[in-house]
Backbone as CSV, one residue per row, in Angstrom:
resi,resn,N_x,N_y,N_z,CA_x,CA_y,CA_z,C_x,C_y,C_z
1,UNK,113.993,61.564,81.768,113.717,63.559,81.189,115.262,63.712,80.983
2,UNK,114.917,64.774,80.027,116.262,65.190,78.994,117.564,66.268,80.581
3,UNK,118.255,66.327,79.890,119.352,66.881,80.822,119.299,68.065,80.897
4,UNK,118.914,69.072,81.593,118.934,70.593,82.146,119.338,70.976,82.320
5,UNK,119.748,72.032,81.675,121.807,72.843,82.610,120.862,73.768,84.173
6,UNK,121.749,74.238,84.816,121.804,74.298,85.621,121.757,76.387,85.182
7,UNK,120.641,77.040,85.319,119.995,78.299,85.093,120.875,78.924,86.318
8,UNK,120.974,79.845,86.322,122.076,80.630,87.443,121.923,81.871,86.941
9,UNK,121.407,82.417,87.673,121.454,84.315,88.338,122.329,84.585,88.815
10,UNK,123.008,85.399,88.259,124.066,86.072,89.112,124.151,87.798,89.734
11,UNK,123.919,88.078,90.726,123.835,89.801,91.230,124.577,90.711,91.993
12,UNK,125.401,91.254,90.664,126.615,91.833,91.063,126.450,93.397,91.167
13,UNK,126.452,93.426,92.810,125.527,95.164,93.632,127.179,95.466,94.677
14,UNK,127.163,97.364,94.636,128.099,97.295,95.133,128.258,96.859,96.672
15,UNK,129.126,96.639,97.221,129.117,95.303,98.839,129.007,94.331,98.703
16,UNK,127.838,93.537,97.327,127.339,92.247,97.674,127.549,91.518,96.652
17,UNK,128.101,90.514,96.212,127.272,89.579,95.245,126.765,88.211,95.513
18,UNK,125.389,87.794,94.924,124.453,87.018,95.757,124.511,86.270,93.590
19,UNK,124.441,85.173,93.747,124.343,84.305,92.648,123.634,82.619,93.153
20,UNK,122.904,82.202,92.358,121.719,81.118,92.754,121.651,80.333,91.579
21,UNK,121.369,79.247,91.890,121.623,78.271,90.819,120.499,77.813,90.866
22,UNK,119.157,77.307,90.003,118.670,76.141,89.686,118.036,75.366,88.559
23,UNK,117.580,74.225,88.735,117.560,73.646,87.955,115.601,72.997,87.717
24,UNK,115.263,73.049,86.479,114.057,72.399,85.993,113.708,71.079,86.033
25,UNK,112.917,70.332,86.838,112.096,69.142,87.605,110.898,68.743,87.067
26,UNK,110.810,67.288,87.236,109.374,67.225,86.789,108.571,67.923,87.433
27,UNK,108.393,67.930,88.518,107.240,69.483,89.228,107.926,69.983,89.947
28,UNK,108.644,70.792,89.502,108.961,72.055,89.823,110.539,72.618,89.474
29,UNK,110.591,73.363,90.215,112.344,73.787,90.039,112.908,73.512,91.492
30,UNK,114.409,73.176,91.634,114.976,72.815,92.339,116.026,73.250,92.623
31,UNK,116.839,74.159,94.028,117.466,74.906,94.287,119.268,74.046,94.007
32,UNK,120.015,74.332,93.198,121.361,73.452,93.600,122.038,74.160,93.782
33,UNK,122.268,75.250,93.730,123.111,76.001,94.262,123.734,77.718,95.214
34,UNK,124.007,77.961,95.498,123.273,79.409,96.211,125.439,80.192,96.631
35,UNK,125.561,81.155,96.747,126.472,81.991,97.027,126.915,83.175,97.659
36,UNK,127.201,83.613,97.992,127.704,85.194,98.017,128.476,85.433,99.183
37,UNK,129.367,86.750,98.091,130.321,87.063,98.664,130.359,88.552,99.057
38,UNK,130.826,89.313,99.866,131.318,90.727,100.450,132.581,91.280,99.013
39,UNK,131.884,92.635,98.919,132.372,93.157,97.557,132.803,94.881,97.503
40,UNK,133.437,95.356,97.205,134.021,96.511,97.746,132.078,97.843,97.527
41,UNK,132.544,98.530,97.966,131.095,99.551,97.654,131.302,100.280,96.244
42,UNK,132.488,100.258,95.838,133.030,101.049,95.056,132.937,100.242,93.739
43,UNK,132.603,99.114,93.646,132.300,97.854,92.589,131.757,98.726,91.024
44,UNK,130.056,99.531,91.318,129.950,99.992,90.357,130.227,101.281,90.223
45,UNK,129.890,102.115,89.300,130.099,103.450,89.330,128.592,104.032,88.383
46,UNK,127.956,104.583,88.736,126.820,104.917,87.721,126.386,103.292,86.772
47,UNK,126.513,102.570,87.384,125.882,101.205,86.957,127.012,100.848,85.967
48,UNK,128.621,100.934,85.693,129.460,100.504,85.264,130.437,99.756,86.253
49,UNK,131.164,98.822,85.739,131.444,97.649,86.584,132.752,98.071,86.114
50,UNK,133.358,98.101,87.833,135.021,98.298,87.994,135.750,97.383,87.821
51,UNK,136.477,97.020,87.014,137.078,95.592,86.931,137.866,95.351,87.833
52,UNK,139.058,94.680,89.013,139.590,95.508,89.756,140.166,93.350,89.979
53,UNK,141.563,93.138,90.055,141.626,91.710,90.501,140.986,91.336,91.785
54,UNK,140.490,91.969,92.839,139.670,91.000,93.250,138.655,91.016,93.510
55,UNK,138.114,91.617,92.030,136.583,91.582,91.857,137.001,90.029,91.019
56,UNK,137.637,89.569,90.271,138.231,88.754,89.150,138.848,87.782,90.016
57,UNK,139.269,87.874,91.353,139.765,86.693,92.119,137.947,86.416,92.280
58,UNK,137.719,87.214,92.885,136.043,86.102,93.544,135.165,85.606,92.517
59,UNK,135.269,86.192,91.216,134.490,85.410,89.779,134.952,84.374,89.461
60,UNK,136.080,84.159,89.501,137.162,83.134,89.448,136.885,81.877,89.968
61,UNK,136.800,82.325,91.329,136.755,81.373,92.708,135.525,80.681,91.995
62,UNK,134.450,81.224,91.808,132.896,80.915,92.085,132.822,80.432,90.770
63,UNK,133.904,80.528,89.499,132.916,80.128,88.436,134.028,77.948,88.915
64,UNK,134.509,78.330,89.087,135.384,76.468,89.765,134.176,75.699,90.646
65,UNK,133.203,76.431,90.666,132.117,75.739,92.174,131.068,75.319,90.532
66,UNK,131.126,75.940,89.594,129.858,75.598,88.702,130.351,74.770,87.757
67,UNK,129.024,74.081,86.914,129.505,73.139,85.855,129.615,73.639,84.863
68,UNK,130.813,72.917,83.910,130.827,73.562,82.692,129.576,74.810,82.094
69,UNK,129.259,73.027,81.847,127.495,73.828,80.424,126.983,74.359,82.138
70,UNK,126.020,75.890,81.357,125.342,75.822,82.776,124.155,77.711,81.800
71,UNK,123.543,78.238,82.464,122.746,79.333,81.584,122.962,80.043,82.370
72,UNK,123.762,81.277,82.121,123.570,82.641,82.927,123.239,83.722,82.455
73,UNK,122.609,84.117,83.633,121.633,85.308,83.477,122.230,86.299,84.473
74,UNK,122.986,87.878,83.898,123.589,88.805,84.310,122.734,89.721,84.526
75,UNK,122.994,90.062,86.329,121.764,91.424,86.514,122.509,92.851,85.639
76,UNK,121.879,93.533,85.352,122.292,94.794,84.786,121.580,95.662,85.445
77,UNK,122.250,97.178,85.793,121.221,98.197,86.835,120.968,99.034,85.928
78,UNK,119.997,100.210,86.451,118.802,100.190,85.925,119.595,101.698,85.453
79,UNK,120.609,102.266,86.676,121.347,103.315,85.941,121.527,103.343,85.011
80,UNK,122.131,102.369,84.738,123.187,102.490,83.251,122.431,102.641,81.752
81,UNK,120.916,103.012,82.263,120.088,102.510,80.972,119.061,104.032,81.101
82,UNK,118.741,104.100,79.334,117.312,105.258,79.356,116.509,104.441,78.411
83,UNK,115.642,105.130,79.411,114.174,104.409,79.115,113.408,105.370,78.569
84,UNK,112.433,104.861,77.318,111.391,105.773,76.660,110.339,104.767,76.473
85,UNK,109.024,105.506,76.295,107.829,104.568,75.784,107.256,105.714,74.828
86,UNK,106.803,105.526,73.265,106.126,105.865,72.651,105.026,105.529,71.593
87,UNK,104.137,106.034,71.137,102.941,105.157,70.758,103.339,104.487,69.219
88,UNK,103.050,102.907,69.308,103.137,102.199,68.247,102.537,103.280,66.952
89,UNK,102.689,103.179,65.374,102.054,103.549,64.264,100.767,102.528,63.862
90,UNK,99.985,103.318,63.212,98.689,102.920,63.462,98.427,101.103,63.148
91,UNK,99.689,101.650,61.832,99.748,100.413,61.045,100.466,99.414,62.404
92,UNK,100.396,97.953,61.979,100.530,96.781,62.871,102.054,96.279,62.289
93,UNK,103.420,97.248,63.012,104.606,96.241,62.250,104.996,94.739,62.872
94,UNK,105.515,94.645,62.075,106.413,93.296,62.370,108.065,93.066,61.974
95,UNK,108.469,92.424,62.194,109.792,92.482,61.757,110.284,92.381,60.135
96,UNK,110.990,93.182,60.056,111.988,93.273,60.465,111.558,94.982,61.004
97,UNK,110.367,95.746,60.053,109.983,96.740,60.200,110.103,97.409,61.869
98,UNK,109.607,96.405,62.646,109.375,97.135,63.925,111.175,97.540,64.296
99,UNK,111.463,96.513,64.210,113.552,96.993,64.271,113.853,98.631,64.043
100,UNK,113.264,98.500,63.018,114.046,99.846,61.817,113.334,100.823,62.537
101,UNK,112.022,100.936,62.811,110.850,102.011,63.738,111.769,102.298,65.039
102,UNK,112.471,101.183,65.419,112.634,100.951,67.162,113.931,102.330,66.949
103,UNK,114.924,101.787,65.559,116.220,102.381,65.652,115.685,104.209,65.310
104,UNK,115.397,104.254,64.609,114.713,105.256,64.084,114.301,106.495,65.558
105,UNK,113.577,105.893,66.212,113.179,106.930,67.677,114.207,106.740,68.194
106,UNK,114.675,105.935,68.935,115.744,105.929,69.420,116.574,106.982,69.251
107,UNK,116.741,107.104,67.805,118.044,108.390,67.137,117.322,109.550,67.564
108,UNK,116.114,109.992,67.637,115.725,111.020,67.915,115.649,111.096,69.602
109,UNK,115.392,110.340,70.192,114.975,110.565,71.652,116.222,110.221,72.381
110,UNK,117.472,110.030,72.526,118.328,109.236,73.016,119.805,110.308,72.462
111,UNK,120.250,111.226,73.757,121.332,111.548,73.572,122.847,111.715,72.747
112,UNK,122.680,110.115,72.242,123.958,109.882,71.898,123.967,109.109,70.307
113,UNK,124.568,108.693,69.051,124.654,108.612,68.512,124.153,106.596,68.682
114,UNK,123.302,106.178,67.183,123.202,105.271,67.291,124.478,103.771,67.663
115,UNK,125.074,104.065,67.221,127.110,103.960,66.972,127.194,103.473,68.189
116,UNK,127.079,104.192,69.028,127.384,103.824,70.882,126.138,103.563,71.965
117,UNK,124.710,102.839,71.347,124.333,102.351,71.460,123.845,100.884,71.775
118,UNK,123.327,100.327,72.917,123.011,99.280,72.595,121.214,98.431,72.728
119,UNK,120.154,98.423,71.599,119.268,99.147,71.874,118.302,97.849,72.085
120,UNK,117.687,98.071,72.942,116.136,96.578,73.821,115.294,97.425,73.030
121,UNK,113.642,96.263,72.498,112.530,96.987,72.788,111.953,96.010,72.819
122,UNK,110.757,96.365,73.483,109.524,95.211,73.751,108.082,96.037,73.219
123,UNK,107.370,95.446,72.302,106.144,96.422,72.386,104.766,95.789,73.089
124,UNK,103.600,96.702,73.524,102.991,96.030,75.077,101.751,97.105,74.303
125,UNK,100.816,95.851,74.532,99.428,96.539,74.074,98.650,97.095,74.720
126,UNK,98.933,96.989,76.032,98.037,97.009,77.476,98.702,98.393,77.993
127,UNK,98.213,99.917,79.018,96.764,100.048,78.841,96.273,100.214,77.398
128,UNK,97.821,101.012,76.768,97.705,101.555,74.647,98.264,100.832,74.099
129,UNK,98.690,100.614,72.900,99.616,99.724,72.168,100.999,101.233,72.165
130,UNK,101.979,100.366,72.782,103.064,101.414,72.989,104.348,100.271,72.742
131,UNK,105.568,101.185,72.603,107.069,100.306,71.929,107.618,101.246,73.257
132,UNK,108.292,100.269,74.217,108.809,100.556,75.377,110.912,100.396,74.975
133,UNK,111.642,101.387,74.771,112.779,101.482,74.507,114.268,101.596,75.770
134,UNK,114.604,100.559,75.222,115.689,100.689,76.700,117.016,100.881,75.742
135,UNK,117.791,101.534,76.216,119.712,101.845,75.577,120.474,101.753,76.728
136,UNK,121.539,101.242,76.667,122.489,101.728,77.035,124.093,102.123,76.220
137,UNK,124.955,102.138,76.783,125.883,102.526,76.345,126.970,101.300,76.124
138,UNK,127.098,101.159,74.767,127.911,100.114,74.276,129.752,99.839,74.873
139,UNK,129.909,101.193,75.536,130.994,100.832,76.382,130.716,100.670,77.764
140,UNK,129.862,100.683,78.336,129.301,100.528,79.742,128.917,98.736,79.793
141,UNK,128.218,98.469,78.693,127.741,97.041,78.597,129.475,95.929,78.144
142,UNK,129.878,96.609,77.225,131.203,95.664,76.737,132.508,95.071,78.205
143,UNK,132.078,96.969,79.173,132.979,96.018,80.071,132.428,95.657,81.256
144,UNK,131.136,95.067,81.144,130.955,94.111,82.053,131.136,92.621,81.360
145,UNK,130.546,92.799,80.322,131.183,91.496,79.788,132.333,91.034,79.347
146,UNK,133.346,92.526,79.229,134.345,91.880,79.205,135.108,91.360,79.915
147,UNK,135.090,92.017,81.446,134.857,91.861,82.984,134.284,90.111,83.296
148,UNK,133.797,89.503,83.211,132.865,88.292,82.954,133.722,87.494,81.996
149,UNK,134.136,87.982,81.064,134.756,86.797,80.356,136.415,86.700,80.659
150,UNK,136.953,87.915,81.132,138.197,86.945,82.048,138.253,86.373,82.932
151,UNK,136.885,85.880,84.255,136.271,84.881,84.781,136.090,83.696,84.335
152,UNK,136.062,83.521,82.484,135.385,82.659,82.336,133.802,82.331,82.159
153,UNK,133.076,84.028,82.350,132.028,83.644,82.138,131.331,83.948,81.684
154,UNK,130.015,83.376,80.530,129.782,84.023,79.241,127.803,83.968,79.656
155,UNK,127.375,85.479,79.018,126.048,85.895,79.830,125.782,84.835,78.984
156,UNK,124.174,84.172,78.886,123.403,83.717,77.749,121.733,85.378,77.955
157,UNK,121.771,85.620,78.956,120.998,87.013,79.235,121.552,87.950,80.436
158,UNK,121.244,89.134,79.898,121.431,90.501,80.043,120.002,90.668,80.408
159,UNK,119.705,91.407,82.137,118.470,91.400,82.176,119.023,92.404,82.826
160,UNK,117.539,93.731,83.260,117.676,94.535,84.426,117.165,94.242,85.404
161,UNK,118.343,94.523,86.194,117.627,93.806,87.990,116.248,94.201,88.385
162,UNK,115.539,95.771,88.000,114.126,95.755,88.075,113.159,95.033,87.750
163,UNK,113.673,94.415,86.356,113.337,93.269,85.403,113.326,91.881,86.230
164,UNK,114.730,91.702,86.678,114.105,90.388,87.467,113.300,90.188,88.934
165,UNK,113.828,91.492,89.825,112.083,92.106,90.522,110.949,91.380,90.220
166,UNK,110.545,92.110,88.829,109.378,92.444,88.889,108.668,90.687,88.214
167,UNK,109.891,90.072,87.421,110.078,88.407,87.131,109.214,87.619,88.722
168,UNK,109.756,88.055,89.156,109.621,87.731,91.301,107.977,87.770,91.803
169,UNK,108.071,89.094,91.414,106.293,89.495,91.601,105.570,88.829,90.814
170,UNK,105.775,88.588,89.611,104.595,88.548,88.663,104.684,86.598,88.763
171,UNK,105.586,85.939,89.513,105.771,84.366,89.455,104.930,83.748,90.725
172,UNK,105.305,85.021,91.582,104.285,85.011,93.235,102.932,85.333,92.696
173,UNK,102.899,85.797,91.913,101.380,86.405,91.560,100.318,87.610,92.991
174,UNK,101.384,88.773,92.560,101.199,89.063,93.895,99.516,90.020,93.352
175,UNK,98.996,90.677,94.315,97.836,91.258,94.522,98.294,92.415,93.078
176,UNK,97.370,92.501,92.937,97.637,94.032,91.941,97.257,95.469,92.720
177,UNK,97.161,94.895,93.982,97.102,96.444,95.748,98.292,96.297,96.412
178,UNK,99.307,95.409,95.821,100.766,95.053,96.437,101.505,95.478,95.618
179,UNK,102.830,95.767,96.185,103.547,96.068,95.964,105.021,95.554,96.071
180,UNK,105.605,95.417,95.854,107.326,94.663,96.220,108.562,95.724,95.858
181,UNK,109.310,95.568,97.201,110.576,96.523,97.105,111.808,95.882,97.584
182,UNK,112.999,95.955,96.613,114.020,95.200,97.102,114.687,96.403,97.121
183,UNK,115.889,96.330,98.127,116.869,97.269,99.213,118.369,96.993,98.774
184,UNK,119.117,97.820,98.003,120.130,97.310,97.848,121.012,98.379,98.299
185,UNK,122.264,98.157,98.638,123.302,99.028,99.610,123.254,100.995,99.213
186,UNK,122.944,101.257,98.096,122.871,102.584,97.543,121.401,103.503,96.536
187,UNK,120.045,102.095,96.628,119.317,102.292,95.492,118.048,101.511,95.630
188,UNK,116.856,101.502,95.480,115.934,100.611,95.853,115.325,100.529,94.361
189,UNK,114.821,99.287,94.324,114.036,98.870,93.085,112.717,98.263,93.981
190,UNK,111.379,98.557,92.930,109.833,98.662,93.396,109.316,97.712,91.907
191,UNK,108.264,96.871,91.952,107.524,96.252,91.211,105.777,96.740,91.864
192,UNK,105.198,97.059,90.558,103.970,97.648,91.042,103.140,96.472,90.101
193,UNK,102.275,95.374,90.473,101.741,94.663,89.565,100.403,95.582,88.875
194,UNK,99.870,95.975,89.646,98.893,96.978,89.186,99.695,98.363,88.511
195,UNK,100.029,98.418,87.885,100.541,99.972,87.116,101.287,99.385,85.474
196,UNK,100.530,98.908,85.178,101.325,98.609,83.784,102.302,99.371,82.617
197,UNK,102.275,100.953,83.469,102.734,101.951,82.603,104.310,102.018,83.168
198,UNK,103.899,101.716,84.990,105.573,101.852,85.857,105.726,100.868,86.393
199,UNK,105.410,99.745,85.873,105.100,98.452,86.871,106.711,98.177,87.718
200,UNK,107.719,98.918,86.806,108.853,98.721,88.083,109.896,99.484,87.238
201,UNK,111.041,99.831,88.550,112.016,101.159,88.578,112.665,100.848,89.823
202,UNK,113.644,101.962,89.549,114.531,102.176,90.698,114.463,103.797,91.814
203,UNK,114.919,103.993,93.415,115.170,105.022,93.381,116.691,105.045,94.061
204,UNK,117.179,106.517,94.159,118.340,106.333,94.772,118.547,106.350,96.378
205,UNK,119.534,106.023,97.180,119.044,106.265,99.009,118.464,104.574,99.162
206,UNK,118.485,105.466,100.536,117.652,103.754,101.057,115.758,104.527,101.103
207,UNK,115.295,103.582,100.920,113.771,103.554,101.548,113.100,104.185,102.563
208,UNK,112.782,105.251,102.840,112.211,105.790,103.723,110.540,106.378,103.355
209,UNK,109.609,105.818,104.009,107.913,106.430,103.660,108.190,107.907,103.864
210,UNK,109.112,108.714,104.383,108.190,109.869,104.129,109.119,110.370,102.672
211,UNK,109.625,109.656,101.792,110.865,110.377,100.577,109.503,110.489,99.479
212,UNK,109.464,111.025,98.845,109.024,111.901,97.615,108.797,110.348,96.661
213,UNK,109.732,109.319,96.139,109.547,108.177,95.247,108.787,107.356,96.722
214,UNK,108.797,107.003,97.587,107.665,106.547,98.053,106.260,106.976,98.061
215,UNK,106.205,108.346,98.557,104.765,108.310,98.412,104.080,108.722,97.286
216,UNK,104.550,109.031,95.777,104.404,109.159,94.924,103.719,107.578,94.347
217,UNK,104.840,106.410,94.625,104.122,105.667,93.849,103.747,104.689,94.934
218,UNK,104.475,104.444,96.246,103.836,103.102,97.141,102.569,103.105,97.900
219,UNK,102.472,105.067,97.837,101.686,104.859,99.016,99.559,104.203,99.269
220,UNK,100.163,103.577,97.536,98.132,103.171,97.867,98.268,102.018,97.441
221,UNK,99.255,101.333,97.671,99.512,99.986,98.083,98.818,99.215,99.092
222,UNK,98.518,97.948,99.546,97.492,97.652,99.813,98.610,97.071,101.004
223,UNK,99.310,96.434,99.830,100.121,95.616,100.473,101.838,95.486,100.739
224,UNK,102.629,95.877,101.386,104.112,96.079,101.094,104.908,94.993,101.024
225,UNK,105.573,94.322,100.438,106.865,93.228,100.444,108.007,93.750,100.289
226,UNK,108.762,92.843,100.790,110.213,93.942,101.433,111.324,92.835,101.250
227,UNK,112.130,92.575,100.560,113.865,92.060,100.413,114.924,92.897,100.697
228,UNK,116.029,92.491,100.880,117.113,92.830,100.442,118.205,92.361,101.130
229,UNK,119.350,92.707,99.715,120.374,92.323,99.919,122.364,93.284,100.176
230,UNK,120.899,93.858,101.642,121.995,94.494,102.837,121.717,93.757,103.958
231,UNK,122.108,93.892,104.705,121.653,93.974,106.796,120.575,94.802,106.710
232,UNK,119.619,94.855,106.333,118.297,95.862,106.729,117.502,95.739,107.493
233,UNK,117.178,96.324,108.605,115.925,95.710,109.408,114.387,96.147,108.016
234,UNK,113.765,95.592,108.975,112.412,95.368,107.808,111.654,96.664,107.886
235,UNK,111.509,97.441,107.314,110.316,98.874,107.123,109.144,98.559,108.265
236,UNK,108.431,99.250,108.723,107.219,99.332,109.116,106.414,99.377,108.422
237,UNK,105.378,98.306,108.506,104.223,98.649,107.870,104.625,97.051,106.707
238,UNK,105.694,96.962,106.615,105.651,96.026,105.299,106.355,94.355,105.912
239,UNK,105.996,93.650,104.856,106.320,91.834,105.349,107.196,91.294,104.628
240,UNK,108.428,90.525,105.080,108.731,89.764,104.820,108.866,89.368,103.266
241,UNK,110.035,89.488,102.583,109.326,88.763,101.331,109.929,87.391,101.504
242,UNK,109.672,85.795,100.897,110.582,84.765,100.792,110.577,84.123,99.881
243,UNK,111.715,84.550,98.802,111.317,84.448,97.630,111.511,82.242,97.438
244,UNK,112.543,82.115,97.872,112.690,80.587,97.508,111.525,79.706,97.626
245,UNK,110.334,80.493,98.631,109.243,79.900,98.187,108.268,79.470,97.137
246,UNK,109.037,80.172,95.963,108.772,79.051,94.213,109.662,78.016,94.450
247,UNK,110.546,77.971,95.086,111.518,76.507,94.318,110.475,75.566,95.237
248,UNK,110.618,74.123,94.580,109.789,72.447,95.226,111.230,72.467,95.698
249,UNK,111.989,72.023,95.691,112.713,71.338,96.091,114.339,71.995,96.263
250,UNK,114.616,71.668,98.204,115.396,72.439,98.376,116.578,71.403,99.927
251,UNK,117.173,71.553,99.613,117.852,70.634,101.246,118.942,72.092,101.483
252,UNK,119.559,71.662,103.133,120.099,72.388,103.580,121.395,71.606,103.003
253,UNK,122.559,72.897,103.563,121.853,74.260,103.819,121.515,75.193,103.041
254,UNK,120.637,75.974,103.760,120.258,77.164,103.212,120.696,78.543,103.719
255,UNK,120.462,79.433,102.976,120.256,80.866,103.346,119.801,81.342,104.458
256,UNK,120.375,82.037,105.240,119.857,82.300,106.187,119.188,83.843,105.941
257,UNK,119.253,84.494,105.072,118.690,85.271,104.647,117.951,85.622,103.064
258,UNK,116.922,84.599,102.947,116.851,84.484,101.146,116.827,85.958,100.916
259,UNK,116.284,86.790,101.250,116.028,87.953,100.079,116.821,88.745,99.946
260,UNK,118.274,88.266,100.553,119.464,88.531,99.580,119.434,88.427,98.103
261,UNK,118.948,86.968,97.916,118.939,86.338,96.418,117.569,86.641,95.626
262,UNK,116.815,87.806,96.291,115.475,88.092,95.058,116.175,88.490,93.621
263,UNK,117.062,89.471,93.715,117.060,89.683,92.118,117.845,88.314,91.740
264,UNK,118.750,87.680,92.156,119.512,85.969,91.827,118.866,84.847,91.400
265,UNK,117.379,84.758,92.179,116.452,84.206,91.811,115.557,84.120,90.332
266,UNK,115.507,85.765,90.255,114.677,86.627,89.231,115.211,86.487,87.824
267,UNK,116.963,86.645,88.142,117.762,85.931,87.434,117.325,84.736,86.931
268,UNK,117.617,84.031,87.057,117.726,82.267,87.176,116.241,82.244,86.373
269,UNK,115.019,82.536,86.744,114.031,81.839,86.878,114.028,83.263,85.267
270,UNK,113.936,83.993,84.956,114.287,84.672,83.399,114.558,83.560,82.317
271,UNK,113.913,83.092,81.501,113.567,82.482,80.104,114.397,83.721,79.072
272,UNK,115.216,82.270,78.382,115.700,82.830,76.955,115.112,83.215,75.872
273,UNK,115.839,83.925,75.195,114.974,84.621,74.101,114.226,83.332,73.268
274,UNK,113.398,83.001,73.016,112.884,82.257,71.906,112.246,80.701,72.754
275,UNK,112.504,80.967,73.835,112.135,80.141,75.502,110.222,80.173,75.240
């Protein structure tokens, strides 16, 4: 069997770094590495990574534990992006026309010059044909890439952490009546498999059953699955997620709290473009 690179997910949050590496085997995925480290609670500011000597020291120490050749996927905070959906034109567009259409739409929809933005887009056919646009500031993305490069880390994929959570939910094949929630130190993420238009997103603060986002998004869910990368108790009415159940080959030592690695696992599972 051909050698497979480690697929490494790196989840950097205020207060905590979680990383996990997997490798494809003939009959599934093997856990090759996991690591976590405390970080300052001001590591991120509105989604922008604050480069510091302590953070670089942590990242450089971690890099030494990894093989030279790897496929690195890094989580990007949803607070740092702007997203819009717009109907696709009646004429079925293909590249490069689709790209030009997305760029022209971004110039109208986002309050920044095109030269200041990094733009991504994806077309969806359900429930109605539309184009989902995601834009981030060039300066914010470059701050992430510069910090990682100083630690010897070159990402193959930058993925929204909300998208990483959605990938875990999709891989687990959750019921359309379920909801998946991941609590972080200063915000929480959700994934709703039965809501294609609002399948994933985030809300500030701590998840509470009486908060407006919970009432609007999650009150109709019949199953509530919960994980966290902070020391959080299990909210009433929720079931603990066991994300490492997606891996077929593991050996001790294993994380005491596998829910801390939900996003890192989603990032590691994320295929590269073109795969």
